[in-house]
N, C-alpha and C positions, 0 to 999 in steps of 0.2 A: 121313557125313563123318568120324566119329570126333571126337576132341578132342585134338589134338596139343599138347604143351607148346611155346609159341612165345616165351616170355620169362621172365626171372626178375628179382627185385628183392631187394636186401639193404638192410636198414635199419641205420642207424648213428647214434650220438649226434653223431659228427664225421665227416661224409662225406669231407672232404679227407683226413683222417688215415687212414680205412679204405681209400680209393683208393690212397694211398701204400703201405699195407701189402700190398694185392693186387698193385700194380705191381711191388713188390720180390719178392713171392713167386712170382707167375705170369707176370710180364712184361706184365700187362694195362695198357693205356692208357685213360684216361678223358677225357671232354670235358664241360664244363658244358652242361646242357640244362634251362633253368628252374631249379627247385629240386633237380634231380637231376644225377648225373654218369653219363653213358652209358658203358658198358663196351665196349671193343673187345678181345676176347680174342686177337686176332692170328691167328685160325684161321678156316677156311671150314667146319670141322666144329662141330657143336653149335649152341647158340642164344646170342644176345647178351642182355645184361641191363643193369641200372643199379643204382647206389647212391643211396639216398634218405635225407634228414635231415628227418624230419617236424617236429622241434622240440618234440615231446611224446612221451609213452609211447605205444606201445612203441618204444624206441630201437633195440633189437637184434632183428631178425626176418629171416625169409627167406620170400618168396612165389614161387610159380610160377603162371604164367598159362597157361591153356588156351584155345585158339581154339574157339569154338562158333558154330553157325549161328543161334541165337536165344537171346541172352543172357537175356531176360526169362523164357522158358520154362525155361531151366536154373536160374535163380534160384528160380522157383516149385517146380520139382521138388526141388531141393536142400533147400529149406525144408520140404517135405513129407516128406523123409527125415530131418529133424531138424537140419539145418544152421542156423546163426545168421547173419543178414545183418549184416555189420560195416560194409560201405561199399556203398551202393546203386549201381546202374548209373550210371556217371559218364562223361562224355565227355572224351577226350583229343583236343583239336582237331587235325584232320588225320590222326588215327591210328585212331580207333575208340572203343569203350567198354569199361569194365571194372567189375567188382564184387568185393568181397572177401567170402568166406563162411567 
């Protein structure tokens, strides 16, 4: 299957302010989706993402998400290769699961 990059996340101390910055810089539009602001880049090329405001450290970060066929197996393999599990497998209702390594 491979592991294509399917989504990105940009962390911010102030998600509304950062959404305004990227809107002015790139013409991106955002819409609220729970605690996040989903990004519409205005293009059919590339991938979409979101801006998130965790409310705690780290405030500024960037994460890329890869789609895999067996999340638990990839977590186990990554940890065997020396990765640290920062966020365990977590469900996003109606969308799937993710983990941060």
